[in-house]
Each structure stands twice: as C-alpha cells, then as structure tokens.
C-alpha atoms as one frame of an Amber mdcrd trajectory, in Angstrom:
protein
  19.628   7.139 -13.871  16.649   6.940 -12.011  16.289   4.422  -9.031  13.012
   2.667  -8.612  12.086   0.849  -5.661   9.324  -1.859  -6.481   7.454  -4.026
  -3.856   8.092  -7.818  -4.504   5.560  -9.764  -6.182   2.595  -8.917  -8.427
   2.616  -5.393  -8.195   6.492  -4.978  -9.411   5.644  -7.483 -12.399   2.836
  -5.391 -13.250   5.085  -2.368 -13.051   7.765  -4.109 -14.998   5.216  -4.903
 -17.206   4.250  -0.985 -18.013   7.867  -0.043 -18.470   8.484  -2.968 -21.487
   5.359  -1.787 -22.737   6.559   1.976 -22.446  10.287   1.108 -24.273   9.840
  -2.102 -26.231  11.969  -4.396 -24.278  11.749  -6.673 -21.414  11.820  -5.771
 -18.111  12.055  -8.556 -15.760  14.019  -9.637 -12.350  16.102 -12.768 -12.985
  15.198 -15.508 -10.396  16.866 -14.085  -7.097  18.225 -10.861  -8.243  17.316
  -7.757  -6.491  18.610  -5.188  -8.586  17.922  -5.157 -12.600  19.318  -2.367
 -14.435  18.314  -1.261 -18.009  19.588   1.981 -19.753  18.971   4.519 -17.673
  16.668   2.745 -14.898  17.838   0.666 -11.944  15.161  -1.133 -10.311  15.430
  -2.433  -6.823  13.527  -5.525  -5.593  12.562  -5.274  -2.041   9.554  -5.865
   0.622   5.960  -3.974   0.229   6.460  -2.257   3.493  10.373  -1.049   2.736
   9.336   0.936  -0.215   8.872   4.334   0.999  11.893   3.810   3.729  13.969
   3.417   0.422  12.269   6.406  -1.204  12.072   8.673   1.968  16.259   8.236
   2.704  17.037   8.698  -0.896  18.149   5.211  -1.790  15.663   5.081  -4.571
  14.498   8.424  -6.488  10.928   6.553  -6.799   8.782   3.873  -5.658   5.395
   2.012  -6.108   3.473   1.744  -2.718  -0.045   1.219  -1.509  -1.686   4.227
  -0.760  -2.349   2.345   2.291   1.024   2.354   3.461   1.375   5.999   2.200
  -1.434   7.032   4.430  -0.431   4.794   7.534   3.429   6.030   7.285   2.775
  10.100   6.803   5.376   9.859   4.638   7.321  13.126   3.325   7.293  12.259
  -0.027   5.581  13.543  -3.198   2.716  11.067  -4.596   2.706  11.503  -8.055
   0.425   8.988  -9.744  -2.529   6.483  -9.042  -1.339   3.240 -11.129  -4.302
   1.443 -10.646  -2.819  -1.415  -9.903  -3.361  -3.646  -6.492  -6.731  -2.285
  -5.700  -8.028  -2.876  -2.556  -9.832  -1.595   0.550  -8.670  -0.803   4.149
 -12.073  -2.504   6.025 -13.204  -2.953   9.802 -14.027  -6.325  10.044 -16.078
  -8.109  12.795 -17.727 -11.811  13.815 -20.590 -12.552  11.411 -22.659 -12.282
  14.676 -21.422  -8.914  15.909 -22.647  -5.394  14.878 -20.359  -2.251  15.422
 -21.383  -0.674  18.230 -20.383   2.949  17.934 -22.025   4.128  20.865 -19.383
   2.345  23.059 -17.041   4.463  25.183 -14.131   2.482  23.655 -13.375  -0.510
  21.025 -10.649  -2.617  21.137  -9.020  -3.155  17.633  -6.367  -5.444  15.946
  -4.544  -4.343  13.408  -1.026  -3.220  11.782  -2.352  -0.276  10.450  -2.260
   1.572  13.876  -2.572   5.266  12.363  -4.953   4.777  10.059  -7.122   3.083
  12.456  -6.669   5.746  15.324  -7.724   8.577  12.844 -10.353   6.990  11.232
 -11.985   6.194  14.905 -11.242   9.625  15.997 -12.885  11.178  13.187 -16.021
   9.432  14.287 -15.280  10.838  17.818 -15.178   7.353  19.426 -12.470   5.855
  21.682 -10.350   3.012  20.372  -7.853   0.754  21.996  -5.225  -0.633  19.225
  -3.823  -3.970  19.384  -0.704  -4.286  17.395  -0.530  -7.738  15.056   1.602
  -8.414  12.164   0.081 -11.337  11.300  -2.900 -13.667  11.569  -5.258 -10.368
  12.239  -8.727 -12.284  11.853  -8.169 -14.330  14.716  -7.987 -11.358  17.273
 -12.063 -11.324  17.259 -12.363 -15.299  17.636 -10.594 -15.703  20.630 -11.715
 -12.059  22.480  -8.258 -10.437  22.104 -10.603  -7.829  20.266 -14.089  -6.227
  19.018 -13.110  -5.707  15.599  -9.980  -5.587  13.256  -8.961  -3.204  10.491
  -7.111  -4.579   7.614  -6.538  -4.931   3.964 -10.012  -6.508   2.000  -9.513
  -7.567  -1.501 -12.113  -9.912  -2.211 -13.170 -10.256   1.413 -12.777 -14.166
   1.112 -10.479 -14.216   4.300 -12.349 -12.998   6.370 -15.684 -14.861   5.429
 -13.997 -18.188   5.756 -12.719 -16.906   8.841 -16.585 -16.482  10.412 -15.983
 -12.339   9.926 -17.600  -9.569   7.794 -16.979  -6.189   6.691 -18.838  -3.809
   9.087 -17.290  -0.460   6.979 -14.875   0.654   4.707 -12.264   2.991   5.810
 -10.447   3.712   2.660  -9.904   2.483  -0.846  -6.292   1.648  -1.735  -3.972
   1.002  -5.476  -0.609   1.186  -5.946   0.885   4.520  -6.480   4.354   6.175
  -7.848   5.814   8.257  -5.221   9.102  10.248  -5.366  11.695  11.537  -2.955
  11.773  15.068  -2.593  15.421  15.889  -3.321  15.229  13.895  -6.220  12.080
  15.490  -7.485  13.917  18.809  -7.480  17.352  17.247  -8.655  15.412  15.424
 -11.380  12.386  16.925 -12.230  12.203  16.984 -15.790  13.081  13.526 -16.281
  10.723  12.118 -13.326   7.628  14.364 -14.757   8.788  13.160 -18.748   8.295
   9.160 -17.081   5.514  10.099 -15.082   3.463  11.910 -17.962   4.385   8.290
 -20.029   3.220   6.137 -17.375   0.121   7.699 -17.270  -0.888   7.243 -20.738
  -0.378   3.849 -20.566  -2.306   3.395 -17.469  -5.178   5.287 -18.908  -5.043
   3.080 -21.899  -5.815  -0.072 -19.626
C-alpha cells in the first residue's frame, strides 16, 4: 500500500480528481474523515505545512506540496513531479507609494518564508532583517513594522486591496509530488509506475 499525504482544500480535491481519472472510481474524503483508503492507496488529509513532515519522517510514502514549501523547508526528500496545480508566485510586496531601494544597507521584511527571503536577499548582496509573522502579513508595511513583505501571490488582489503592490517576483510555485527517500528505495517500481501515470494525466490537462 502507498500512503499519500495531501494538503487540505482545493489541492487535495484536484489531486484526488487525478486519481479518479486514473482508476475510474471516485476518490473523495468524507466530510471530516482524515484517512481515505481505496485499493492499494491510503490518503491522509493534513495541513499544507505538515505534508512534508509526514513524508520526511516516513509516515507517508508520497505527498503533494507547494514548491515554495519544499524550498523554504529545504527538505531531504525526492521531488518527483510538477503537478501544475495551485500555481502561484512568491513575491516581494511594498506600499503603492514606495519603491524597492536595493542600495539600502538593510531592509526590514515581514514574512513566514524566512529561508526563501534570506537566500534571495543574499543573492542580491543586500542585508535583510527578517521579521517572522504567521498571518496578516500585508499589515506590516502599513503600520511601519517592515519596509516590505515576502508572501504568496495568486492574483495580487489581497495586496492591492491593502494598498500594496508586487515589487519583484522571487519564484514561481505549484504543487509537486514528493517521496520519502526510504520509500522511494523500497517501493521504487510502484512509485515510478504511479508517477508515470499521473504525469500522463497532468500533461493532457
């Protein structure tokens, strides 16, 4: 049996739709159930940020998680396939009236993506003071807590509604299929076979 950790919400539903198409039967979590077992598959319904933890520690053989999370957590896993779901960008946001001044000695940035932020600013040889927040990140520049934010952007609506604009895109992200390293070794044929079938479905979309 393959155990697959899925993030709660739309990405889980879209991933299960791929399995439904592959195997010709309905794959769907019941209302509050956290485990779904069909045939040779067990699906776990977990928070997005927890998916890589389940995979990295071997509680799940496979998982579906955003490339931004993989990059941020610097995971020791196999990245198998871009599922092309949940496309978004990781971007720097600033107030509408501001400009991003790369010549400043250091810039204060509010974000939950500390590693991505530090690595990007280091690549630009700019000092950065990172202030870690867990939510309502758009508020930080508006009240003087930070000069800029680094956050996920899908349409940009949330930033615009809060008087912010995208100053620079750091990376593109989408949902990826990842594998636990030991599982990949022990169940390689099964995993690669499934991966190939999923890739065919993804490429048809």
